[in-house]
PAVORO-817276 format. One record per residue (C-alpha): residue number from 1; residue in one letter; x, y, z. Coordinates in nm, 2 decimals. Example, Ala and Ser with C-alpha at 12.3 -4.5 7.8 and 13.67 -1.06 7.14 Angstrom:
BEGIN
pos, code, c1, c2, c3
1, A, 1.23, -0.45, 0.78 $
2, S, 1.37, -0.11, 0.71 $
! end
This chain:
BEGIN
pos, code, c1, c2, c3
1, M, -8.25, 0.11, -2.71 $
2, R, -7.97, 0.05, -2.49 $
3, L, -7.94, -0.32, -2.39 $
4, I, -7.65, -0.52, -2.15 $
5, Q, -7.64, -0.91, -2.06 $
6, I, -7.44, -1.05, -1.81 $
7, T, -7.41, -1.45, -1.74 $
8, D, -7.28, -1.68, -1.59 $
9, L, -7.19, -1.51, -1.28 $
10, H, -7.13, -1.80, -1.05 $
11, V, -7.16, -1.59, -0.68 $
12, A, -7.05, -1.82, -0.43 $
13, S, -7.07, -1.81, -0.04 $
14, E, -6.78, -1.63, 0.14 $
15, D, -6.65, -1.97, 0.30 $
16, E, -6.67, -2.15, -0.05 $
17, F, -6.38, -2.26, -0.33 $
18, T, -6.38, -2.10, -0.61 $
19, H, -6.10, -2.20, -0.76 $
20, G, -5.89, -1.91, -0.72 $
21, V, -6.13, -1.67, -0.86 $
22, D, -6.34, -1.40, -0.61 $
23, V, -6.65, -1.41, -0.75 $
24, R, -6.82, -1.16, -0.54 $
25, Q, -6.54, -0.89, -0.67 $
26, N, -6.57, -0.97, -1.01 $
27, F, -6.97, -0.95, -0.98 $
28, L, -6.90, -0.62, -0.78 $
29, D, -6.70, -0.49, -1.07 $
30, I, -6.89, -0.58, -1.37 $
31, L, -7.20, -0.43, -1.18 $
32, Q, -7.01, -0.10, -1.19 $
33, A, -6.89, -0.14, -1.57 $
34, V, -7.26, -0.20, -1.62 $
35, K, -7.38, 0.14, -1.43 $
36, S, -7.12, 0.33, -1.64 $
37, F, -7.30, 0.21, -2.00 $
38, A, -7.67, 0.39, -1.85 $
39, P, -7.85, 0.06, -2.00 $
40, E, -8.24, 0.13, -2.02 $
41, H, -8.24, -0.22, -1.87 $
42, L, -7.97, -0.50, -1.77 $
43, I, -8.09, -0.88, -1.85 $
44, V, -7.89, -1.12, -1.67 $
45, S, -7.92, -1.47, -1.83 $
46, G, -7.84, -1.71, -1.59 $
47, D, -7.60, -1.89, -1.36 $
48, L, -7.62, -1.66, -1.08 $
49, A, -7.50, -1.94, -0.85 $
50, F, -7.19, -2.07, -0.81 $
51, D, -7.23, -2.41, -0.80 $
52, T, -7.63, -2.50, -0.67 $
53, A, -7.89, -2.26, -0.59 $
54, N, -7.83, -2.04, -0.27 $
55, E, -8.11, -1.84, -0.13 $
56, Q, -7.85, -1.60, 0.09 $
57, V, -7.62, -1.55, -0.20 $
58, Y, -7.95, -1.49, -0.41 $
59, H, -8.06, -1.23, -0.15 $
60, W, -7.68, -1.05, -0.15 $
61, M, -7.66, -1.04, -0.59 $
62, K, -8.08, -0.92, -0.50 $
63, A, -7.94, -0.62, -0.29 $
64, H, -7.66, -0.54, -0.52 $
65, F, -7.90, -0.51, -0.83 $
66, D, -8.12, -0.29, -0.69 $
67, G, -7.83, -0.05, -0.57 $
68, L, -7.80, -0.04, -0.93 $
69, G, -8.09, 0.19, -0.99 $
70, I, -8.08, 0.00, -1.34 $
71, P, -8.41, -0.20, -1.42 $
72, Y, -8.33, -0.57, -1.47 $
73, S, -8.43, -0.90, -1.55 $
74, V, -8.31, -1.21, -1.48 $
75, I, -8.37, -1.62, -1.60 $
76, A, -8.23, -1.91, -1.41 $
77, G, -7.89, -2.10, -1.55 $
78, N, -7.80, -2.51, -1.52 $
79, H, -7.67, -2.41, -1.14 $
80, D, -7.97, -2.27, -1.03 $
81, E, -8.33, -2.35, -0.94 $
82, S, -8.60, -2.13, -1.10 $
83, K, -8.87, -2.16, -0.82 $
84, L, -8.60, -2.02, -0.58 $
85, L, -8.48, -1.71, -0.83 $
86, A, -8.80, -1.61, -0.88 $
87, K, -8.89, -1.59, -0.47 $
88, V, -8.58, -1.40, -0.42 $
89, F, -8.61, -1.26, -0.67 $
90, Q, -9.03, -1.15, -0.64 $
91, I, -9.15, -1.27, -0.97 $
92, E, -9.32, -1.56, -0.88 $
93, H, -9.61, -1.44, -1.10 $
94, L, -9.39, -1.53, -1.40 $
95, L, -9.33, -1.86, -1.33 $
96, T, -9.51, -2.13, -1.50 $
97, G, -9.54, -2.44, -1.32 $
98, D, -9.13, -2.46, -1.21 $
99, D, -9.03, -2.30, -1.50 $
100, L, -8.90, -1.92, -1.52 $
101, Y, -9.02, -1.80, -1.91 $
102, Y, -9.16, -1.49, -1.99 $
103, K, -9.21, -1.22, -2.17 $
104, L, -9.04, -0.89, -2.14 $
105, D, -9.26, -0.54, -2.25 $
106, L, -9.05, -0.26, -2.28 $
107, P, -9.16, 0.05, -2.49 $
108, S, -9.02, -0.02, -2.80 $
109, H, -8.95, -0.41, -2.81 $
110, T, -9.07, -0.72, -2.68 $
111, F, -8.84, -0.96, -2.59 $
112, L, -8.83, -1.33, -2.47 $
113, L, -8.68, -1.45, -2.19 $
114, L, -8.64, -1.83, -2.13 $
115, E, -8.63, -2.12, -1.91 $
116, T, -8.35, -2.42, -1.98 $
117, S, -8.23, -2.45, -1.61 $
118, R, -8.21, -2.86, -1.65 $
119, G, -8.08, -2.84, -1.99 $
120, T, -8.42, -2.89, -2.17 $
121, M, -8.72, -2.69, -2.29 $
122, S, -9.05, -2.83, -2.20 $
123, Q, -9.34, -2.86, -2.39 $
124, A, -9.55, -2.63, -2.28 $
125, Q, -9.29, -2.37, -2.29 $
126, L, -9.21, -2.49, -2.66 $
127, E, -9.57, -2.44, -2.74 $
128, W, -9.54, -2.08, -2.55 $
129, L, -9.25, -1.98, -2.74 $
130, G, -9.40, -2.06, -3.08 $
131, N, -9.74, -1.87, -3.05 $
132, S, -9.53, -1.59, -2.86 $
133, L, -9.36, -1.59, -3.21 $
134, A, -9.62, -1.61, -3.43 $
135, G, -9.78, -1.32, -3.24 $
136, L, -9.45, -1.10, -3.34 $
137, N, -9.50, -0.92, -3.71 $
138, G, -9.08, -0.87, -3.75 $
139, P, -8.75, -1.00, -3.56 $
140, A, -8.76, -1.18, -3.25 $
141, T, -8.50, -1.14, -2.98 $
142, I, -8.48, -1.39, -2.69 $
143, F, -8.23, -1.47, -2.37 $
144, M, -8.19, -1.77, -2.29 $
145, H, -7.88, -1.91, -2.09 $
146, H, -7.83, -2.22, -2.33 $
147, P, -7.71, -2.17, -2.71 $
148, P, -7.99, -2.33, -2.90 $
149, V, -7.72, -2.46, -3.16 $
150, E, -7.40, -2.64, -3.16 $
151, G, -7.15, -2.35, -3.08 $
152, G, -6.81, -2.48, -3.22 $
153, V, -6.74, -2.58, -2.86 $
154, P, -6.67, -2.97, -2.78 $
155, Y, -6.63, -2.96, -2.45 $
156, M, -6.92, -2.85, -2.39 $
157, D, -7.16, -2.92, -2.70 $
158, I, -7.05, -3.29, -2.63 $
159, N, -7.09, -3.24, -2.22 $
160, Y, -7.34, -3.00, -2.13 $
161, P, -7.53, -2.90, -2.44 $
162, L, -7.92, -2.77, -2.47 $
163, R, -8.04, -3.18, -2.53 $
164, N, -8.34, -3.10, -2.68 $
165, M, -8.18, -2.89, -2.93 $
166, A, -8.35, -3.00, -3.26 $
167, E, -8.69, -2.94, -3.10 $
168, V, -8.62, -2.60, -3.00 $
169, Q, -8.47, -2.48, -3.32 $
170, E, -8.81, -2.63, -3.49 $
171, V, -8.97, -2.40, -3.32 $
172, L, -8.73, -2.12, -3.40 $
173, F, -8.71, -2.23, -3.79 $
174, R, -9.04, -2.13, -3.85 $
175, H, -9.05, -1.79, -3.76 $
176, P, -9.01, -1.63, -4.08 $
177, H, -8.85, -1.33, -3.97 $
178, P, -8.48, -1.30, -3.83 $
179, V, -8.45, -1.41, -3.46 $
180, Y, -8.17, -1.25, -3.25 $
181, V, -8.08, -1.49, -2.95 $
182, F, -7.83, -1.41, -2.65 $
183, C, -7.72, -1.69, -2.43 $
184, G, -7.46, -1.81, -2.18 $
185, H, -7.37, -2.13, -2.10 $
186, Y, -7.02, -2.18, -2.25 $
187, H, -6.79, -1.98, -2.08 $
188, V, -6.68, -1.80, -2.44 $
189, E, -6.76, -1.55, -2.67 $
190, K, -6.92, -1.65, -3.02 $
191, M, -7.14, -1.54, -3.29 $
192, L, -7.33, -1.82, -3.49 $
193, C, -7.55, -1.79, -3.81 $
194, V, -7.81, -2.05, -3.87 $
195, K, -8.09, -1.99, -4.12 $
196, N, -8.26, -1.72, -3.93 $
197, L, -8.08, -1.74, -3.58 $
198, T, -7.83, -1.51, -3.53 $
199, V, -7.70, -1.64, -3.20 $
200, H, -7.45, -1.44, -2.96 $
201, I, -7.28, -1.62, -2.67 $
202, T, -7.17, -1.39, -2.39 $
203, P, -6.83, -1.47, -2.17 $
204, T, -6.88, -1.55, -1.84 $
205, T, -6.77, -1.30, -1.50 $
206, Y, -6.60, -1.60, -1.39 $
207, F, -6.33, -1.74, -1.66 $
208, Q, -6.34, -1.79, -2.01 $
209, M, -6.26, -2.14, -2.17 $
210, K, -6.05, -2.25, -2.44 $
211, W, -6.32, -2.38, -2.72 $
212, Q, -6.10, -2.55, -2.97 $
213, Q, -6.06, -2.84, -2.79 $
214, P, -6.28, -3.15, -2.63 $
215, E, -6.14, -3.19, -2.32 $
216, F, -6.17, -2.89, -2.06 $
217, A, -5.89, -2.59, -2.07 $
218, L, -5.91, -2.29, -1.94 $
219, D, -5.84, -1.98, -2.15 $
220, H, -5.83, -1.68, -1.92 $
221, L, -5.97, -1.45, -1.62 $
222, K, -6.11, -1.19, -1.79 $
223, I, -6.46, -1.13, -1.72 $
224, G, -6.68, -0.99, -1.99 $
225, L, -6.99, -0.79, -2.04 $
226, R, -7.24, -0.77, -2.40 $
227, E, -7.35, -0.39, -2.50 $
228, I, -7.66, -0.48, -2.71 $
229, N, -7.80, -0.17, -2.87 $
230, L, -8.16, -0.18, -3.08 $
231, R, -8.13, 0.11, -3.34 $
232, P, -8.44, 0.29, -3.45 $
233, D, -8.38, 0.15, -3.82 $
234, G, -8.40, -0.19, -3.76 $
235, V, -8.00, -0.28, -3.69 $
236, V, -7.90, -0.51, -3.38 $
237, E, -7.57, -0.36, -3.26 $
238, S, -7.34, -0.61, -3.01 $
239, A, -7.01, -0.59, -2.92 $
240, V, -6.84, -0.74, -2.54 $
241, V, -6.62, -0.56, -2.33 $
242, Y, -6.40, -0.70, -2.10 $
243, Y, -6.23, -0.61, -1.76 $
244, E, -5.99, -0.76, -1.56 $
245, G, -6.11, -1.05, -1.35 $
246, N, -6.01, -1.07, -0.97 $
247, K, -5.83, -1.37, -0.76 $
248, T, -5.89, -1.44, -0.39 $
249, G, -5.57, -1.43, -0.18 $
! end
């Protein structure tokens, strides 16, 4: 099974200042790249909105996602509002209260899509996650916005981490099989292995950050997607592909 993950799209209104980056053209370009892979499913792991949730932007994006002809799923990032996102993308039935977390059952795999848009995970969701993992007899594959481990990116680890990370890890570490986590949020490409977790941080379609220092610094304006192949022999393949980004003006 081939999946594509894109994250941190940060699509803005046409009149919104985006620091010299043409985020709308980046979005259109990455969708063409997604189409070229012909995946069985596309996962959009949060921060669809540029700064704050925007219903008109969500509708614009949905029209383009629908035009791909590829099944897709969305979750919220810290710049989104989950109830509004669910309303526009017509998945309100997947909400639990104000949270958008759910199982994605595809023909040969089940995936868990989690909610961290407020920078934390609710107790109800933690219980649901534990029960969902207990129902799996093998490896688990999870998509979420925030990494569930420190990413070794000082600026983000200090200022914008998943705030109840220890509680989330406690649930994930209990699973007796490998757990593969695909996330975003940090605007870098990284892989981290902690106990049974393999965490893949996927680069954004906005800009990439320098990850080595505690102050914010721009690295480059290339945009990325992640290809994920779940092989019949149980091997999980993952690779990031970069494309040139677009500037305004």
